[in-house]
N, C-alpha and C positions, 0 to 999 in steps of 0.2 A: 352931517350926523347922514353916514352911511345904511340903504336897505337895505337891510341884512335878511335874507330868507329863512325863520325860524323852521324848524323840519321838527320839531320835537320840545315838548316842555310839560314840568310836571313841578311838585312844590322844592324835587330837591336839584332836579337837571334841567337842561336846556342845550340841544343841540339847534347846530345852522348849518349849511348847506355854504362852506368859507368858500369866498372867492379867490380867483390868483392873488397872489401883487402884495395879501394884506396880511402883517404883524399881528402873530398868537401872543407874544407878552411883548411890555415895551422891554424897547432894548439904547444903546446908548444913539441911536438915529432921531432917535425921540418922534418916530410915525407914530402918528395915532394907531394903537392895538387894537384887538378883536373885545379882550376883556376890557376894554376902555368904551369901547363902544353899546358894548351888553351891559353894562355898569351902569350908566345914560339910561339906557334903554328898560331896565329892570325898575330901576328910581322915577324914572316918569310913568310906566305903565301902573307900578303900587305905587305912587305915591308915597313912599320911603325917606321919612328923615334918616338923615346921617349919611354913614356909609353903604356902603351895598354889598354883601361879602360877594365874591364868585371867584371861583381862579377854574385856571383848563385842567381836566383829568389826562390829556395829552396833547401830544401835536402833529400839527402838521408844517411842512416849510412851507415858508412865503412862497412861493410861487407854485404852490398845490394847491386843489382846488377839492371840497368835499366834504363829507359830516366831518362835525367838528362838535368834542362834547364837552360842555362847560360845567361844574355844582357851583350851586346853589346855594347849599347848607355843608358845614363843613366835617358833615356824617356822609352826603353822598360822595365827595372827595374821597374821601377815603375808603369807601367800598369801594364806590366807582374806579379809583386807581388802581386798588387790590384787584380787581377782575383783570385790567390790562398784566397788573404783574405775573398774576397767574395761568395768564393767555385763555382767557373766557371770555374774548371780545374777537368772532369769526370777522374779521376784514376784507373785504372787497373794494379790490381796486380798477380801473382800467388806465389803461397806455396806449397810446399813439409812437408807436415804434417805428426806427426807418432802419429800413434790411427786415428779412424774413428770419425770426430767430428758428433756428439750430439747433438742439432740436425744437419740433414745432411745440409740444409741453411737458415740465419737466417738476423738476423738486431738487433745487439750489441749494447746497447747506457747506458751508466753509467758513472761517474764520477772517474778518473782517478789522480793519484799523484806523480810526481815525485821528489824524494830523489837526490837533482843532489850532493851532497858529494858521492852517492855512483851509481849515473849514472841508478837510477834503478826506474823502473814505476810499481805502483800497482793497482791494482781497489780497493777504498776505497768507502764504506754504506754514503751515503750522501751529500751533501754538505761541503768542509770543506774549511780550509785557502790554495791557490797554490793549490786545487784540480781544473780540467777543464773536460766539458765535452766533450766525445769519441763514436764518432758512426763510425763502418763497419757490412756493409753488407755485404754479405759470401756466395759461396756456393761450395759447394764439386762435383766437373767434375767425380769422379771414382777415383779410386786407382788402382796404378801404380808400382808395385814392392811392397817392405812392405811400400810403403809410401803411402799416399795419396795426391791428385790434388786437391786444392784450389784457387777459384777466389775472390778476393778482390777488394771491391770499398769500399773506406778510405772518410764517407762525410767529418769527420773532418780529418783534418790535426797535430795532437799531437804527442809530440814523443814517437818511441816507441806504441805508439798508436797498429798497426797490431799484434806485439810481445806478447803485454802482453794481447790483445783477444781471439786470440790463445790458448795459454797456460790458460788464463778464461775458456774455452768451452775441455778442456782435450787434447786437440791437435794442443800441441808447433811447432812450424818450427824445420824441422833437420839444425842443426849445430848451434841450439840457447843456447846453456848451460843456458846461464844467465837468462833463463826464463825457464827452464826447457824441452829443446829439445836434443835428444838425435846425440850425438856428431857424427860430418863426418871426423875427422882426419885433420879439415885443420882452425884453428882461422881466418885465413883473410877471410871467404864466412857462409855462411847461407844460406839454398835454399826460398829465400823471391827475387821477380823479378817485377820492377815496368815494366810492362809487354806493357803500351798503356797510352796515353795521347790524352784526343780531348779537343779542346776547340776554342775560338774565334780570331785572330790574335788581340791582344789589339791599334796597330797602324793601319793595315791593310785592318783590318775587314772581315776576309775569313775562312773560319774554314781550322783548323790546326790539320794534325792529326802522332802523333808521336810513330809510332812501334818499339821495341826492340827488338831484337830476343833473341832465350834462351841463356846468358851466355856456352861459352865454360868450362863445369866443366864437371869431372869426373860420377858425381850422375844424373848431367841433361841430359846429353848423353845418358846417360846406360837407360834411360826412353824417351828421345826426340818423336820418336816415337809412344811414346803411350801418352804419350803428345800431341801430332798437332794432333791427331785424335780425343782426348777427347774436344780438344778446336776447331775440324773441327764441330763436333758430335754436340753443341752447337746453 
């Protein structure tokens, strides 16, 4: 059993700080998923007999870390997914990228297309069958070692959106070799972290702020004090 960091829990929702390298849902690999781990956690904590209801409300790519929300009830799942669909969840990511972003900050909006056979996304010119609009607002916070720290706000939530947008401006994410980033000698991680999520609870109607600490990874650790200083300077 993996010791997960629970950052929020109530009767309807549970949120964790997702580690790098773990699946959200079970897939053909047969590897243990976060849904399976959390079901066991809930079953044990609350001594629940029989099957436990738990479903993710959104997803993070396997090598990405950070705030991840699951629903413990069908009502919580439906309403939380609707918040995501209506773009009423404000998401903040941090990334360590190679190459200084040019421009230093910006608002990227374009069409992207996912080749599902290759599991890779590309920016395409003009609308085409299967393409979707994707928008990301970003700001470079400063240099840390050989990388640059970028804060990203995905306005839309499309597959691989942040990864392909950073490639587009010539600053691919460290570890994201699929999109041109430098290798970090860790196939299970790339240096993209969902730092914060803010929304109004879909059932309790109160503001919720989920803050996920930067993961314990050698490259994040090496620059942790500089990253914190750049965040605080904002």
